[in-house]
LONUFI-184258 format. One record per residue: x, y, z of N, C-alpha, C, O, CB in turn; residue in one letter; residue number from 0. Coordinates in steps of 0.02 Angstrom, whole numbers. Each point is the difference from the previous one (the first is absolute). Glycine has a CB too. Example, Ala and Ser with C-alpha at 12.3 -4.5 7.8 and 13.67 -1.06 7.14 Angstrom:
BEGIN
PT/660/-284/390/-45/59/0/45/60/0/52/-1/33/-147/-58/29/A/0
PT/77/112/-98/42/59/3/-39/55/37/25/55/8/34/-87/-116/S/1
***
This chain:
BEGIN
PT/-371/2323/-1216/-14/-59/48/-70/-35/-17/-49/35/-15/118/27/112/M/0
PT/-72/-124/-96/-64/-36/-8/-24/-31/70/39/-38/29/-7/11/-156/R/1
PT/-86/39/150/-16/-31/67/-28/-66/-15/-36/-11/-49/11/119/109/Q/2
PT/46/-159/-9/-25/-62/-7/-66/0/36/-27/51/21/141/-103/-33/L/3
PT/-142/-15/19/-60/-1/34/-8/-5/72/-52/-6/32/28/-34/-127/S/4
PT/92/43/120/13/8/71/12/74/20/50/28/-22/-2/-145/22/I/5
PT/-86/147/35/21/73/13/66/3/36/13/-36/48/-133/72/-39/P/6
PT/161/8/-33/68/6/32/55/-37/-41/58/-2/19/-115/10/95/G/7
PT/36/-35/-170/41/-39/-43/-3/32/-72/-54/9/-27/34/-117/99/A/8
PT/82/124/-102/9/28/-73/45/-35/-31/43/-34/28/-68/138/-4/W/9
PT/18/-97/-95/53/-14/-46/23/51/-39/-40/36/-29/0/-135/27/V/10
PT/112/110/-3/26/50/-45/16/-35/-62/30/-54/5/16/127/86/H/11
PT/-65/-50/-153/15/-29/-56/34/51/-53/-34/35/-38/-61/-116/67/E/12
PT/154/82/-28/43/56/-31/1/-10/-69/-5/-56/-25/75/69/119/P/13
PT/-61/50/-135/16/-7/-73/71/-15/-4/39/32/35/-128/47/-74/E/14
PT/110/-125/0/70/-26/-11/25/31/-62/-29/-16/-52/8/-95/109/V/15
PT/71/154/-62/25/23/-54/64/-35/-31/54/0/29/-108/98/14/L/16
PT/44/-126/-99/66/-43/-28/21/27/-60/-41/24/-40/7/-129/86/T/17
PT/102/101/-58/34/18/-60/63/-45/-5/8/-47/39/-52/170/-35/D/18
PT/88/-108/-53/53/-43/-11/47/-5/53/45/-42/-6/-59/64/-101/G/19
PT/10/15/158/44/7/57/-19/-50/57/39/-26/40/-22/148/-71/R/20
PT/-87/-132/28/-32/-39/58/-66/24/13/-40/8/-46/147/-27/98/G/21
PT/-122/31/15/-73/27/15/17/45/64/55/3/28/-134/-114/-74/S/22
PT/19/147/62/-7/45/57/-65/4/17/-44/5/-43/135/57/15/F/23
PT/-107/-65/103/-64/10/24/3/28/71/49/-14/34/-90/-76/-109/H/24
PT/-5/126/98/-9/24/68/-33/-58/38/-55/-21/-16/44/145/-20/E/25
PT/50/-150/90/-35/-59/31/-33/25/67/-28/-41/37/114/-46/-91/W/26
PT/-83/157/70/-20/25/62/-7/76/-4/52/32/-9/3/-128/65/F/27
PT/-103/124/-51/-19/71/2/-39/20/65/-58/-18/6/55/13/-132/R/28
PT/34/40/172/-35/16/58/-63/33/-14/-50/-20/30/153/26/27/A/29
PT/-107/44/-100/-62/40/-14/-56/-37/-18/-57/18/17/122/66/-51/S/30
PT/-52/-143/-4/-56/-42/-23/-32/-38/60/-61/1/8/117/-14/-122/D/31
PT/-16/-18/154/-13/-32/61/-36/43/50/-51/-19/28/148/-46/-52/L/32
PT/-67/127/36/-34/51/43/-72/12/-30/-46/1/40/160/57/-7/D/33
PT/-124/-51/-87/-71/18/-27/-46/-58/0/-61/9/-2/109/77/-71/A/34
PT/-18/-153/77/-43/-51/-2/-22/-9/76/-58/-12/16/112/-42/-125/A/35
PT/-5/61/153/-9/-32/73/-23/70/45/-34/-3/51/141/-109/-64/Q/36
PT/-83/171/-14/-15/60/42/57/9/49/-12/39/46/-115/-56/-56/G/37
PT/177/-7/10/58/7/46/66/-31/-32/-1/-42/-45/-81/36/148/H/38
PT/132/29/-76/73/-21/-22/29/-67/25/-3/-14/60/22/134/-60/T/39
PT/8/-160/-41/31/-57/23/67/23/37/47/26/-31/-102/-98/-65/L/40
PT/54/61/166/62/20/42/47/-59/-9/-10/-54/28/-55/127/63/G/41
PT/121/-61/-132/50/-57/-7/45/-11/50/43/42/13/-50/-24/-116/L/42
PT/1/-73/137/47/-16/58/50/-57/-21/54/-2/29/-148/36/59/A/43
PT/79/-83/-137/44/-56/-9/-15/-21/-72/-57/-1/-23/61/-36/149/Q/44
PT/49/19/-158/-16/-33/-75/38/-69/5/57/-5/22/-62/124/-100/A/45
PT/-33/-173/56/21/-70/4/9/-30/-71/-28/24/-49/-32/-35/161/N/46
PT/97/-37/-112/15/-34/-71/1/-77/28/25/-22/52/58/128/-123/F/47
PT/-118/-139/19/6/-85/15/11/-30/-75/-26/23/-51/-66/-31/166/S/48
PT/129/-41/-112/-1/-43/-57/-18/-65/11/27/-27/48/50/91/-89/S/49
PT/-119/-100/5/-38/-56/17/3/-59/-58/-14/13/-59/-61/71/130/S/50
PT/90/-142/-52/-11/-63/-46/-74/-4/-17/-46/14/38/143/-81/16/A/51
PT/-104/44/-122/-70/-18/-21/-37/-47/57/26/-50/26/14/57/-157/R/52
PT/-99/17/142/-42/-37/50/-2/30/63/-48/-12/36/72/-84/-89/G/53
PT/25/139/73/4/27/67/-62/43/13/-21/43/-39/149/-45/35/T/54
PT/-153/-15/61/-65/36/25/23/44/69/21/-28/51/-110/-78/-100/L/55
PT/81/168/43/17/40/64/-62/37/17/-33/35/-39/158/-19/11/R/56
PT/-139/-25/89/-67/32/34/-41/-57/24/17/-59/1/-24/162/-80/G/57
PT/-53/-77/101/-28/64/-4/24/42/62/-1/-24/57/-99/-22/-123/I/58
PT/122/109/53/34/33/53/-42/67/10/-30/26/-47/151/-80/19/H/59
PT/-121/81/94/-31/53/14/25/24/71/30/-37/39/-127/1/-117/F/60
PT/81/104/92/28/25/66/-58/38/39/-51/21/-28/174/-8/-25/A/61
PT/-111/-6/121/-49/29/39/-20/74/-26/41/38/-25/3/-111/122/D/62
PT/-102/88/-89/-22/75/-19/-27/31/67/-38/-30/38/1/3/-168/V/63
PT/61/90/140/57/30/-21/63/-24/16/3/-39/48/-66/119/-48/P/64
PT/118/-64/-32/2/39/-70/-5/-46/-60/1/23/-57/72/65/108/P/65
PT/-77/-147/-39/-3/-48/-68/62/5/-42/51/26/21/-175/-10/-30/G/66
PT/118/-42/-50/52/12/-45/-32/-1/-73/-21/-51/-27/109/-2/110/Q/67
PT/-89/112/-110/-26/3/-70/59/-28/-47/57/5/22/-138/101/4/A/68
PT/71/-131/-80/55/-28/-52/-17/20/-71/-57/-8/-23/80/-93/96/K/69
PT/29/127/-107/1/1/-74/48/-46/-25/59/2/15/-92/112/-18/Y/70
PT/1/-162/-40/37/-65/-19/2/3/-81/-46/16/-37/1/-93/148/V/71
PT/113/57/-129/14/-5/-73/46/-60/-14/46/-9/40/-60/135/-54/K/72
PT/7/-167/-37/38/-46/-17/48/28/-60/-22/22/-53/-68/-109/98/C/73
PT/161/85/-28/52/24/-43/29/-55/-50/29/15/-53/-3/68/146/V/74
PT/-37/-145/-71/31/-56/-44/-50/-60/6/-21/-18/54/150/56/-35/R/75
PT/-146/-67/-81/-45/-63/4/-69/20/14/-20/53/-24/111/-125/66/G/76
PT/-132/32/-3/-67/16/7/-25/-30/65/23/-52/23/-37/58/-148/A/77
PT/-34/29/153/-32/-29/62/-71/12/5/-20/55/-19/121/-41/75/V/78
PT/-145/-58/-31/-70/16/11/-11/33/67/-2/-36/50/-29/-58/-122/L/79
PT/24/160/75/-7/33/57/-76/5/22/-45/14/-40/154/45/10/D/80
PT/-118/-71/99/-64/-8/26/-14/51/57/40/5/46/-34/-125/-81/V/81
PT/-60/155/33/-17/43/57/-64/-37/32/-47/-21/-34/96/140/-23/V/82
PT/-45/-123/125/-68/-34/27/-19/53/58/41/28/36/-10/-169/-59/V/83
PT/-97/149/24/-35/45/45/-7/-42/63/-44/-43/3/-20/110/-94/D/84
PT/106/-56/142/-7/-33/71/-31/47/51/-2/-16/60/104/-53/-83/I/85
PT/-124/121/2/-22/58/48/-71/-23/23/-48/4/-38/118/97/-24/R/86
PT/-75/-125/129/-67/-24/28/-46/51/-6/15/56/22/33/-129/56/A/87
PT/-109/60/-107/-50/47/-15/-4/37/-61/-45/40/-12/50/-36/118/G/88
PT/43/-17/-142/7/42/-69/-56/-29/-41/-17/-58/9/150/78/-8/S/89
PT/-165/23/-52/-45/-31/-47/27/-47/-48/-38/-35/-33/-22/130/46/P/90
PT/127/-99/-20/22/-47/-41/53/-54/37/47/-27/-29/-70/117/-66/T/91
PT/4/-98/165/38/-48/39/7/-64/-35/-48/-21/-33/10/73/135/Y/92
PT/91/-84/-99/23/-66/-27/2/1/-75/15/-52/-30/-64/-7/129/K/93
PT/34/113/-131/14/6/-77/77/5/-15/38/33/35/-153/30/-50/R/94
PT/134/-95/-35/62/8/-29/7/15/-70/-45/-17/-39/70/-50/120/W/95
PT/28/99/-103/12/15/-76/68/-10/-17/44/14/41/-129/68/-44/E/96
PT/98/-108/-58/62/-20/-20/19/41/-65/-40/9/-46/21/-126/100/A/97
PT/73/138/-54/29/39/-56/72/-18/-25/48/5/39/-119/85/6/V/98
PT/77/-109/-105/66/-23/-29/52/52/-6/-6/40/-46/-55/-120/-16/R/99
PT/117/88/108/55/45/-10/53/-38/-35/17/-57/15/-44/123/86/L/100
PT/54/-28/-153/53/-27/-37/47/56/-32/-14/59/8/-62/-159/-28/D/101
PT/127/81/-14/47/45/-24/-13/21/-71/44/29/-33/35/-79/110/D/102
PT/-142/34/-103/-18/26/-62/-52/54/-3/6/50/-35/26/-156/-2/S/103
PT/-83/94/74/-57/51/13/19/53/52/-21/57/-4/-64/-148/-22/A/104
PT/122/72/71/28/45/53/-53/29/49/7/56/26/84/-28/-109/H/105
PT/-148/-70/94/-38/26/52/22/-4/67/48/-36/17/-128/15/-86/R/106
PT/44/60/111/19/5/70/-63/0/40/-48/32/-21/153/30/-5/A/107
PT/-108/-99/93/-51/3/37/7/41/62/52/-5/32/-76/-96/-83/V/108
PT/-23/139/71/4/28/62/-58/-20/49/-58/-2/-23/120/94/-35/Y/109
PT/-50/-107/121/-39/-26/48/2/42/63/55/12/25/-39/-121/-75/L/110
PT/-72/131/77/-2/45/58/13/-43/60/-1/-62/-1/-80/144/-53/A/111
PT/95/-45/108/8/-31/68/-63/-44/21/-57/23/-8/133/79/42/E/112
PT/-66/-161/-10/-49/-47/27/-21/-49/-59/-36/-48/13/-8/138/76/G/113
PT/64/-82/-144/-4/-60/-58/56/-48/7/56/16/19/-107/61/-104/L/114
PT/32/-137/69/48/-56/-4/26/-7/-65/-35/12/-49/-21/-68/134/G/115
PT/118/35/-91/36/-2/-56/45/-66/-10/37/-20/44/-42/147/-34/H/116
PT/-2/-155/-68/35/-61/-18/20/-1/-68/-32/36/-38/-28/-93/119/A/117
PT/111/20/-109/14/-16/-70/31/-64/-10/31/-29/44/-19/142/-65/F/118
PT/-21/-137/-43/34/-71/-17/41/25/-59/-22/43/-39/-75/-136/76/M/119
PT/159/64/-41/41/9/-55/-21/-43/-51/-10/-59/12/99/92/53/A/120
PT/-97/-7/-122/-18/-40/-64/54/-20/-44/-7/-42/-44/-92/99/47/L/121
PT/160/-21/12/66/-23/-38/52/-1/49/-6/29/54/-24/21/-165/T/122
PT/89/-86/94/59/-5/41/28/64/1/-4/38/-48/24/-151/24/D/123
PT/14/130/82/35/72/9/-51/52/-9/18/49/-33/93/-87/-11/D/124
PT/-171/37/68/-46/55/-2/17/51/56/5/-16/59/-93/-61/-107/A/125
PT/95/133/26/24/54/40/-41/53/11/-22/34/-47/118/-63/11/C/126
PT/-114/42/107/-53/45/19/26/57/44/38/-11/47/-119/-84/-56/V/127
PT/60/157/-8/16/58/41/-61/19/37/-54/-7/-28/140/46/-50/L/128
PT/-81/-17/137/-62/35/27/20/53/51/44/-7/42/-116/-98/-59/Y/129
PT/32/160/7/15/59/48/-50/-10/53/-55/-25/-12/98/112/-74/L/130
PT/-22/-65/151/-39/-19/57/-9/74/47/45/41/7/6/-180/-12/C/131
PT/-109/142/29/-9/62/38/22/-1/69/2/50/36/-89/-31/-104/S/132
PT/106/-86/87/32/-3/67/54/-52/0/-3/-47/-40/-102/84/96/Q/133
PT/157/-29/-10/46/-55/2/-24/-69/33/-53/-7/31/136/101/-28/G/134
PT/-40/-140/-14/-16/-69/27/3/5/73/49/25/28/-1/-87/-126/Y/135
PT/-101/39/133/-9/-3/74/-30/-62/17/-61/-2/5/51/120/7/A/136
PT/48/-172/-1/-27/-72/15/-59/-6/41/-46/-39/-12/155/5/3/P/137
PT/-107/72/58/-59/-2/55/-61/17/-22/-50/-21/30/121/48/48/A/138
PT/-75/12/-132/-70/17/-23/-14/-25/-68/-49/19/-32/50/81/101/R/139
PT/44/-143/-91/-14/-34/-71/-30/-70/11/16/-34/49/84/96/-105/E/140
PT/-146/-83/7/-33/-62/5/-12/-41/-61/20/26/-52/-67/26/140/H/141
PT/23/-105/-93/-9/-40/-60/-56/-38/-1/-21/-22/54/127/19/-65/G/142
PT/-136/-10/-42/-55/-48/-15/15/-53/-55/33/14/-50/-109/78/83/I/143
PT/51/-153/-20/15/-54/-48/-19/20/-68/-60/9/-13/44/-92/99/D/144
PT/61/92/-132/-31/15/-67/-27/-63/-38/-26/8/-55/106/89/48/P/145
PT/-76/-157/34/-48/-48/-35/-53/-14/37/-23/-56/-10/104/8/-45/L/146
PT/-114/89/104/-51/-2/35/-63/-16/-44/-16/42/-42/77/33/121/D/147
PT/-96/-128/-72/-58/-24/-47/-59/56/4/-35/11/-50/63/-145/71/P/148
PT/-37/167/36/-52/48/9/14/66/-45/-47/35/-19/28/-83/142/E/149
PT/78/62/-138/24/56/-38/-10/-29/-74/-28/36/-41/119/14/134/L/150
PT/-73/-105/-109/-9/-34/-64/47/38/-53/-21/6/-57/-107/-43/88/G/151
PT/186/62/-16/38/36/-48/23/-49/-57/26/-54/13/11/138/78/I/152
PT/-48/-60/-158/14/-40/-58/76/1/-18/20/32/-49/-139/-6/8/D/153
PT/164/-63/83/62/3/-16/19/-46/-63/-37/-49/-9/54/80/130/W/154
PT/29/-22/-158/11/-44/-56/11/-69/19/34/-15/49/10/107/-106/P/155
PT/-76/-141/13/2/-72/23/63/-38/-31/14/-58/15/-146/59/-5/L/156
PT/165/37/-53/57/-43/-32/63/4/25/50/-13/-34/-103/25/-57/D/157
PT/57/6/159/63/4/39/-13/-7/74/-47/30/25/98/44/-112/V/158
PT/-15/-108/119/-6/-18/73/18/60/35/53/27/-14/-26/-148/2/A/159
PT/-69/149/61/17/64/37/52/-18/43/0/-54/29/-109/105/-32/P/160
PT/160/-1/8/61/-6/48/-10/58/45/-1/57/-24/87/-113/-59/L/161
PT/-96/44/151/-12/38/52/51/0/50/30/-53/11/-137/37/-35/L/162
PT/125/77/61/38/-14/60/-34/-35/53/-59/-17/-5/117/111/-21/S/163
PT/-19/-107/84/-33/-40/50/-41/46/40/-43/-29/34/133/-55/-31/G/164
PT/-88/148/2/-38/53/31/-66/2/-46/-55/-4/28/164/76/22/K/165
PT/-106/-67/-111/-62/12/-34/-45/-66/0/-62/1/6/123/88/-80/D/166
PT/-22/-148/65/-33/-61/1/-42/-15/64/-51/-35/-2/142/0/-72/A/167
PT/-66/63/130/-32/-14/61/-48/62/29/-23/5/57/127/-84/-36/S/168
PT/-113/119/-71/-37/67/25/-76/-28/4/-19/-49/-33/105/152/-30/A/169
PT/-124/-67/104/-66/-18/17/-47/14/-59/16/39/-44/10/-16/165/P/170
PT/-87/-57/-121/-44/12/-56/-32/68/12/17/28/53/-39/-154/-72/S/171
PT/-20/157/-18/-32/63/8/-39/-3/62/1/44/43/-6/-22/-164/L/172
PT/-35/-82/125/-53/-7/61/42/-1/66/-18/33/49/-72/-104/-120/A/173
PT/150/29/70/37/2/62/28/69/17/-3/22/57/29/-141/-77/E/174
PT/3/154/-31/20/68/16/-47/44/19/16/46/37/61/-62/-106/A/175
PT/-140/9/48/-57/43/25/-16/-21/77/-11/44/42/-40/-33/-168/E/176
PT/49/-70/140/-20/-30/59/64/27/52/-13/15/58/-61/-129/-121/E/177
PT/128/116/41/67/24/44/-4/69/7/40/27/39/38/-114/-79/Q/178
PT/-123/127/6/1/75/-1/58/31/-31/20/55/19/-81/-59/78/G/179
PT/91/-31/-149/58/28/-40/-18/52/-58/38/43/-19/18/-156/43/L/180
PT/-123/102/-49/-20/43/-59/-8/67/13/-24/12/56/-28/-99/-99/L/181
PT/67/140/4/-20/60/9/-70/15/-19/-25/-33/-45/137/57/33/P/182
PT/-148/23/45/-70/3/-14/-5/65/-50/36/49/1/-78/-108/122/S/183
PT/-8/47/-162/-16/47/-50/-7/68/27/25/48/-29/-78/-135/-32/Y/184
PT/21/93/114/-15/68/41/68/31/22/9/61/-1/-124/-106/49/A/185
PT/161/1/-28/65/25/24/39/27/-62/33/52/5/-30/-136/94/Q/186
PT/-8/48/-158/40/19/-63/-37/60/-23/36/48/-13/5/-168/-24/C/187
PT/-103/129/29/-37/60/-24/24/56/41/24/47/-31/-126/-110/-5/E/188
PT/99/67/109/29/47/37/69/22/-12/20/58/6/-93/-99/63/A/189
PT/111/-12/-88/76/20/-8/7/25/-70/45/40/-9/3/-129/93/Y/190
PT/-86/70/-138/10/32/-56/-27/74/0/27/44/-32/-28/-157/-20/Y/191
PT/-55/124/91/-24/72/12/61/41/21/18/52/-27/-137/-89/65/A/192
PT/147/8/12/60/36/36/52/20/-41/25/56/5/-47/-117/87/R/193
PT/45/10/-140/48/18/-58/-22/45/-46/40/39/-26/1/-139/34/L/194
PT/-103/102/-21/-24/57/-54/-1/69/32/5/50/-35/-83/-135/-27/R/195
PT/71/90/131/2/63/35/68/22/27/22/58/-5/-135/-83/32/T/196
PT/146/-26/4/55/17/39/70/-22/-39/53/26/16/-132/-39/94/A/197
PT/74/-33/-160/61/-30/-22/25/-57/33/-21/-10/57/43/110/-88/G/198
PT/22/-141/5/25/-58/28/39/17/67/22/57/7/-17/-108/-124/P/199
PT/3/8/162/35/16/68/79/-1/-30/18/-28/-52/-115/-37/151/P/200
PT/137/100/-56/76/2/-16/27/-70/-1/-19/-43/40/33/156/16/P/201
PT/33/-125/-105/31/-63/-6/27/-27/61/34/39/34/-12/-10/-143/I/202
PT/-32/-94/130/20/-21/61/-43/11/60/18/-19/56/81/35/-106/G/203
PT/-158/14/39/-44/8/61/-69/-32/-24/-22/-1/-57/83/115/106/L/204
PT/-86/-136/-1/-78/-25/7/-40/59/-14/21/57/5/-4/-146/86/R/205
PT/-79/73/-110/-46/55/-8/-24/40/61/-30/53/-6/-3/-119/-87/A/206
PT/49/37/154/-10/39/60/66/36/21/-1/27/55/-91/-109/-18/D/207
PT/152/86/-74/51/37/12/53/-40/29/57/24/-1/-129/69/10/G/208
PT/62/-155/20/50/-43/32/39/-37/-45/-23/-16/-55/-45/8/144/G/209
PT/137/-11/-69/44/-27/-42/-30/-78/-23/-38/-33/35/140/111/27/P/210
PT/-79/-97/-124/-11/-68/-19/51/-46/37/51/19/30/-96/19/-144/L/211
PT/22/-104/107/56/-49/22/45/-4/-57/-6/35/-49/-65/-106/127/L/212
PT/123/20/-69/54/-4/-47/-29/4/-68/-56/-23/-11/125/-44/88/S/213
PT/-29/100/-128/-16/2/-67/54/-38/-41/11/11/-60/-72/97/79/T/214
PT/94/-157/20/57/-30/-36/-34/-41/-61/-58/-22/5/139/12/108/A/215
PT/-48/2/-163/-26/-41/-57/-3/-74/11/36/-29/41/9/116/-112/G/216
PT/-95/-120/28/3/-71/8/51/-34/-27/3/-62/6/-106/68/-3/R/217
***
């Protein structure tokens, strides 16, 4: 695992073995992530998306605790995967970092709870898998405009971005901060410390032990 410039964000760059039959690689190894983060990724949900070229999904994040950590991999085509530090008070607040994920290098990105996530499909039928530490719970999930000029994310200019209505109408980072939607760095650090000592909360429960709202898929 290679740490990105944003604390809590990592890239997995596997060794890809090839021969006359095809190829093989390990795209996730729990022990590597445990060593990097100091705690286990509690798997609650696995998602799959396919996207036309230019599709822009995000920036998505969830309330902390419990947040939603993600481990993201592109299994067909290519995407530009972007991690954004939206944790108010973080030393890297407003910083973003992009990693190309594709079906040749087979990189994967891990982002901790409280970080924002977005990606743009660079090819048609770009297929992305992601492992999530918590299930989908609409009441605690939020978005930020991925085209917010304050963030200045360098999306490819050779294709018009295709956004959902929900993502297109998402608030800017400043608006989200004003509305009190952003997780604080202090909250996130406290939650990470809890994960390192006590482990993740049981699947389907909040960090305080109460039940989550609906986890129905989108």
